N, C-alpha and C positions, 0 to 999 in steps of 0.2 A: 724665221724674221731678221735674217741679214741684211732688208732693205733700207731705204732713208726715210722710210714714213714715217719708224720711231725713233726718239729718240738717244741718241750715245748713253745715256745714265741705265735707261732701262734695258739695250741691247749688249752692255758691258754687264748686266745682272743676269741675262737670261743667257747668257756664256758661262759666266760660272757656275752657273746652276745646272748647266748642261756639261760641264768637265766633272764637279760634284758626283752626278748622278749613273755618267756614262763609268765610273772609275774604278779600279779594283782595289780590297780592303781585305782587310788583313781577317783570317777566319778566329772569333773566341773558340773557337777548341782546337783547331787542330794548328793552330798557329804561321800557316801558308796565306801568301797574297792570293786567296782565290774567290772571296764575295763579290759577288755578283749580282745588280738588281733585276731582280725579275718581274714584279710589279708595284708600283706604288706602295712604300712600304712594309713588301717582302723581299726578305734577301735570301740567299742561295750559294753555298759553297760549292763549288767542280768537285774538292777531290774529299771531302768525307761526308759531302750531301747532306750538311746541315742547313736549314730549312726555318728562319727565325723571322718576325715583326720586326721594323724597328722605323727608326724615321723612314723619314716620305723619299731625299733627296741624297741624306749621308749616313753613312752608318756607325754611332755612337758604343755599341757593347763594345765593353774591352774582356772579359769574362766570362767565361758559364760557369757555374759551381754547382 
């Protein structure tokens, strides 16, 4: 969606969501930066194999009790 067909505000919004979605997050169990998005709302830690469901584009879980 990086064409001139769409407005700059829409392109900036899509870029921001893509950056959130593709980033790595801190695992709530092992505290390492290894959580990655597998599918929409599904997050998996590459280190401890924890798989949780959370928001679609960013991980908001801070800890697991």
